C-alpha positions as CSV (number, residue, x, y, z in Angstrom):
1,M,-28.3,-2.2,28.2
2,A,-24.8,-3.8,28.2
3,K,-22.5,-3.9,25.2
4,L,-21.4,-7.3,24.0
5,V,-17.7,-7.7,23.0
6,W,-16.7,-10.9,21.3
7,R,-13.1,-12.0,21.7
8,E,-11.4,-13.4,18.6
9,R,-11.2,-16.9,20.1
10,A,-15.0,-16.9,20.8
11,L,-15.7,-15.9,17.2
12,S,-13.4,-18.7,16.1
13,D,-15.3,-21.1,18.3
14,V,-18.6,-20.2,16.6
15,D,-17.0,-20.6,13.2
16,R,-15.5,-24.0,14.2
17,L,-18.9,-25.2,15.5
18,Y,-20.6,-24.0,12.3
19,Q,-18.1,-25.7,10.0
20,F,-18.4,-29.0,12.0
21,I,-22.2,-29.1,11.6
22,H,-22.1,-27.7,8.0
23,E,-20.4,-30.9,6.8
24,K,-23.5,-32.8,7.9
25,S,-26.2,-30.3,7.3
26,P,-25.9,-26.7,6.1
27,E,-29.4,-25.9,7.4
28,A,-28.6,-27.2,10.9
29,A,-25.3,-25.2,10.9
30,S,-27.2,-22.0,10.2
31,R,-29.7,-22.7,12.9
32,A,-27.0,-23.4,15.4
33,A,-25.1,-20.2,14.7
34,H,-28.4,-18.3,14.9
35,V,-29.2,-19.9,18.3
36,I,-25.8,-19.0,19.7
37,L,-25.9,-15.4,18.5
38,R,-29.5,-14.9,19.6
39,G,-28.7,-16.5,23.0
40,S,-25.8,-14.1,23.5
41,L,-28.1,-11.1,23.0
42,H,-29.9,-12.0,26.3
43,L,-26.7,-10.8,28.0
44,E,-27.3,-7.3,26.8
45,T,-30.3,-6.9,29.0
46,T,-29.4,-9.5,31.7
47,P,-25.6,-9.7,32.0
48,K,-25.7,-11.9,35.1
49,L,-28.1,-14.4,33.4
50,G,-25.4,-17.1,33.3
51,R,-24.2,-19.0,36.3
52,P,-21.0,-18.0,38.0
53,M,-18.1,-20.4,37.6
54,S,-16.8,-22.2,40.7
55,D,-13.4,-20.6,40.5
56,T,-12.4,-17.1,41.5
57,S,-12.1,-15.7,37.9
58,G,-15.4,-13.9,37.9
59,R,-16.4,-15.6,34.7
60,R,-19.9,-16.9,34.1
61,E,-21.4,-19.6,31.8
62,L,-24.7,-19.3,29.9
63,F,-26.2,-22.5,28.6
64,I,-28.1,-22.2,25.3
65,P,-30.5,-25.1,24.5
66,F,-30.1,-26.7,21.0
67,G,-32.0,-29.9,20.3
68,S,-31.2,-32.5,23.0
69,S,-28.0,-30.7,24.1
70,F,-26.8,-27.1,24.5
71,Y,-24.1,-24.6,23.7
72,V,-22.0,-23.0,26.4
73,I,-21.1,-19.3,26.3
74,R,-18.3,-18.4,28.7
75,Y,-18.1,-14.6,29.5
76,F,-17.2,-12.1,32.1
77,L,-18.5,-8.6,33.0
78,D,-15.8,-6.1,32.2
79,S,-17.9,-3.3,33.7
80,D,-21.6,-2.6,34.4
81,D,-22.1,-2.0,30.7
82,T,-19.8,-4.4,29.0
83,V,-20.0,-8.2,28.6
84,V,-16.9,-9.9,27.1
85,I,-17.6,-13.3,25.5
86,V,-14.4,-15.4,25.7
87,R,-15.3,-18.9,24.6
88,V,-18.2,-20.9,23.0
89,W,-18.5,-24.7,22.7
90,H,-21.0,-27.5,22.4
91,S,-21.9,-29.5,25.5
92,R,-20.9,-32.8,23.9
93,E,-17.4,-31.6,23.0
94,N,-14.5,-33.4,24.7
95,R,-12.9,-30.4,26.4
96,V,-9.7,-31.7,27.9
């Protein structure tokens, strides 16, 4: 089983997403945070679950369904037993 390591920026992303939804619906914000965290746990048993990115960075992206959209968890494998989560965002965010 792989160990999950969350970078500070990824944790800040989850907090930012939570705060954004919380303004509209505290219940939905709790569900979203739960879905993101539960989704990340799949990487413990299946680290290569996400699709490889098209660049040469070795990073991968895992898409977590939420309602009619999804969250994206970007990560890389630091070793056979460590998954490092580097970013998290909502699919509808304007990522320029």
